[in-house]
C-alpha positions as CSV (number, residue, x, y, z in Angstrom):
1,M,90.8,101.9,93.8
2,K,92.7,105.1,94.6
3,S,96.3,105.3,93.6
4,I,99.2,107.7,93.6
5,I,101.2,108.3,90.5
6,T,104.5,110.2,90.4
7,V,106.5,111.4,87.4
8,V,110.0,112.6,87.8
9,G,112.6,113.5,85.1
10,R,114.0,116.1,82.8
11,D,111.4,118.6,81.6
12,Q,110.2,118.2,78.1
13,V,107.1,119.2,76.1
14,G,104.1,116.9,76.4
15,L,104.9,115.0,79.6
16,I,101.5,115.8,81.2
17,A,99.7,115.1,78.0
18,S,101.4,111.8,77.5
19,V,100.6,110.5,81.0
20,C,97.0,111.9,81.0
21,R,96.3,110.4,77.5
22,L,97.4,107.0,78.7
23,L,95.3,107.3,81.8
24,A,92.2,108.4,79.8
25,E,92.7,105.4,77.5
26,K,92.7,103.1,80.6
27,D,89.6,104.8,82.0
28,V,91.5,106.2,85.0
29,N,90.0,109.3,86.6
30,V,92.4,112.0,87.8
31,F,91.3,113.6,91.1
32,Y,94.3,115.7,91.8
33,I,97.4,116.8,90.0
34,D,100.3,118.9,91.1
35,Q,103.4,119.6,89.0
36,S,106.5,121.7,89.3
37,I,109.6,122.4,87.3
38,K,112.8,123.3,89.1
39,E,116.1,123.9,87.2
40,G,114.9,121.8,84.3
41,Y,113.6,118.9,86.3
42,F,110.0,118.0,86.1
43,N,108.0,116.6,89.1
44,M,104.3,115.6,89.0
45,F,102.1,114.0,91.7
46,M,98.7,112.7,90.9
47,I,95.9,111.0,92.9
48,V,93.8,108.8,90.6
49,R,91.0,106.3,90.8
50,L,91.1,103.1,88.8
51,K,87.8,101.7,87.6
52,D,88.6,98.1,88.5
53,Q,91.0,96.4,91.0
54,G,93.6,93.7,90.7
55,S,94.6,92.9,87.2
56,N,93.7,96.4,86.1
57,F,96.3,97.9,88.4
58,K,98.9,95.5,87.0
59,A,97.9,96.4,83.4
60,I,98.1,100.2,84.1
61,S,101.4,99.8,86.0
62,D,102.8,97.9,83.0
63,S,101.6,100.6,80.6
64,L,103.1,103.3,82.7
65,N,106.4,101.5,82.9
66,K,106.4,101.2,79.1
67,L,105.5,104.9,78.7
68,S,108.3,105.7,81.2
69,K,110.9,104.1,79.0
70,E,109.5,105.7,75.8
71,I,109.6,109.3,77.1
72,G,112.6,109.0,79.4
73,V,111.2,109.8,82.8
74,E,110.5,107.7,86.0
75,I,106.8,107.0,86.5
76,T,105.5,105.1,89.5
77,I,102.1,104.0,90.7
78,Q,101.2,103.0,94.3
79,R,98.0,101.9,95.9
80,T,97.0,104.5,98.4
81,E,96.4,101.8,101.0
82,L,100.1,100.8,100.9
83,F,101.2,104.4,100.9
84,D,98.9,105.2,103.9
85,E,100.2,102.2,105.9
86,M,103.8,103.1,105.2
87,Y,103.2,106.7,106.4
88,K,101.5,105.5,109.6
89,I,104.4,103.2,110.5
90,S,107.0,105.9,109.8
91,R,105.1,108.5,111.9
92,S,104.1,106.2,114.8
93,G,105.5,107.2,118.2
94,L,105.2,103.5,119.2
95,W,107.4,102.5,116.2
96,F,110.0,105.0,117.3
97,V,110.0,103.8,120.9
98,Q,110.3,100.2,119.7
99,M,113.2,101.0,117.4
100,M,115.0,102.9,120.2
101,F,114.4,99.9,122.6
102,L,115.9,97.5,120.1
103,K,119.0,99.8,119.5
104,L,119.5,100.0,123.3
105,K,119.2,96.3,123.7
106,V,121.8,95.7,120.9
107,W,124.1,98.3,122.4
108,L,123.8,96.8,125.9
109,S,124.5,93.3,124.6
110,I,127.7,94.5,123.0
111,K,128.8,96.4,126.1
112,I,128.1,93.7,128.6
């Protein structure tokens, strides 16, 4: 299962190593990694593949949450399916038209 991991927080030595070590222990393959540091703040984006689905995702999520608290940064993991669907909805022209129609309907009900 492909997933997206983000890491955000104050820059410190060993952030990438800590996250990658945990992922290697959990048999998670990293396909893409991008990181930047701006004015002392660290940001990392990863695309990974989990070996198993279901309970493995939960176990890895729990481990990342624990690591997050230990090293003092925010670490999140999302399934790419959820991420992709959220992106489709937010970029959909039909979604925009529907939202505008609802706003117009509410506005008209207040004015009439």
